[in-house]
N, C-alpha and C positions, 0 to 999 in steps of 0.2 A: 612726497616730504610734505605734510603740512606745516603750517606755522606753530611754531611753539605757543604751551598755554601761557596765558596771562602772565601767571605766578614765575613760568619758568623764566619766560621774557624780564621780567621785574626782577628775578636773582642774577640775569645775565648782566642787566645794565648797573646794578650796586657793584656787580665784581669791575667790570669793565670801567667804574667811576673808581673806585679805588678808594672811597672815601673814607678819611681818617675821623675816626668819631671822638677823638682827643681826650681819654680817660685821663692819663697823665698821674694816675695815681700811684705807680709803681708796676710790678710786672703781672702779665693777665694768668692766673693760675688755671682756670677752666673758662670757659665760654659753650653755648647753647644755643639753640635757633630757636623759635617757635614752631610750633609743626605747621602752621601759615605760612611761615617765612617772613613775616612783619615784625616780630622782635628779637633781638639777639640779646642774651644776658652773658654778662660779664663779670669776672670776678676775679676782684684785686687782693689786698691783705684781707681786711675784715667787714668788704660790704659788698653787694653787688649792684650793678649798675645794668639796668634794662634800656634796651636804644630803640627806638622805632626810628629802624634802617633808613627808609624811604624819606623819612622827612628831615635824617641825620639828626636828630636830637632826642635827647635823654627821655625816656617814657616813666622811669620810677627811679629809686636810689633804695634798697632794702639794708634795713643793718641789723644787727643782733648777733652776729657771731663775734667772738672774742678773739679770734686767730684767723690763721690764712684761709680763704675759702678756697677750696680745692677740687671741687664736684658740683658741678649742675647738670640739669637734664628737665625738661619740659617732659609734662605726662603726655603720654598718646594724644589725648584729646586736646590739649594745651590750656589746661581749666589751672594748673599746677605746676609751680615750678619748687623743684626740688633742691635744696642746698649742702653739702657734706662741708666741713670744717676740720682742722686739725683741733679745734676746741673740743672735738669730740660729739658731735652734734650733728642731727640731720633735721634741718628745718624744713617747714612747707609752707611755702607764699601762695596766695591767690592771686592769679594769672590776669586778674583783671585789674585789681586796685593793688597789687603788689603787698599787700599787709600781710603778716605773718601768720599764718593760720594754727603753728603746733611745733613743737620741738620734742625729740626724742633723743636722750641722752645715751649714748652707747658707752663713753667711758674711754676710749681710745681713740688717737690721731688718727682721722679718717682722710682717704684720699681720692676716692670716686665714688660715682653711683650711677645706675641704671635703672630704666621701667620695665618692669615686665609689660610684653606686647599689651595688657588688658587692663594696665593702669591699677591694678590692686596693689602690686607688691615695687618695694625698690629692693635692691641687690648692692651692697657699698661694702667696698672693698678698704681695709685700713692697713696703715704702718706697721701692726703690730702682727700681719701676717695670718689675717682672719677674713672670711665675708659672711656680711651677716645680711639676712633676710628678713625686712619690716614688712609686716602687714598695715597700709596707711590706712586704711578704715578702723581700726583698734587701735593704732596708734601703739603695735608692740613687736619686741622684737621673737620672730617667728622659729628662726634656727640661723645657728652657726656653724661654718666651718676653717679646719683649719689648713693653711698652705704653708706650715713649717715642715722644714726639711730636717733631715737629722744632722746636716753638715753644717747647718747654720749660716748657710749665707744669708746674702740681702735677700730677700723674695719678698720684701713689701709689696703690696697689691697697689699697683699704680692706673692700672686700666680694669674695667669693667666691662661686657657686654652680656645681653639676655637674647638668647636664639628666638625668632620669629615664631617658634611655636609654643615658646613658654615653658619646654622641658630642660634645657640647658644654660648654665651659666658659664661664659669664658671669663677668664681672669688672665690677667699679666703682670709679670713682676720686674724687679729691678735687673734679675740675673738672664734676664730673655726666657724665661718659661711663662708658656702659656698651656692653662690647665681648663678641662671640662669639665663641670660639676653638674651632676645629676639633681635636679631641683626636688624631686622626691623624696630621692634617701642622702643627700647631702654629699655625696660620696664623688671623688674625682673618676671619670669612666677614661679619660684621656688626656697626655701630657706631649708638649711638642717643646723641643728647645730651637731656639730661634740661633 
């Protein structure tokens, strides 16, 4: 076995140091590492803090949301940080300057989001039991699908992930349901229950 790559060694060092970044602004609702592992974005009420973990310092403060920021995700290349909020907006932030690039109003409370593997699309889960797919380049909503069930349980979408091949979105809800969605058709292909 060879030595761990420098990035893995750095991550291991950060984990064993147990560094407290000291946000102290309230609960952390979302967090996301940059692909290179240098930056960690964290979200509390209506702001996002970007930390340089190695330096143990704040690298940026992002403001613009009007309610809880519930989802954060760096684009696959690390050039853009996406945020979702209960204020009903998805915002895209420049990953180097931390300046807001654009905002898209969805019109319902958002809970989570994830990038497609190619970085061209975002999938957003809502507390209104829907999944929306956004074309980032066009800043436009491409498709929506509903997770509503007949028995009206609490099936708000609280977690979401895109498959590595880009053809399937997995969603998780408050009831413990996991659904696999076909991106091309917007139809649920398979469901599991925890």
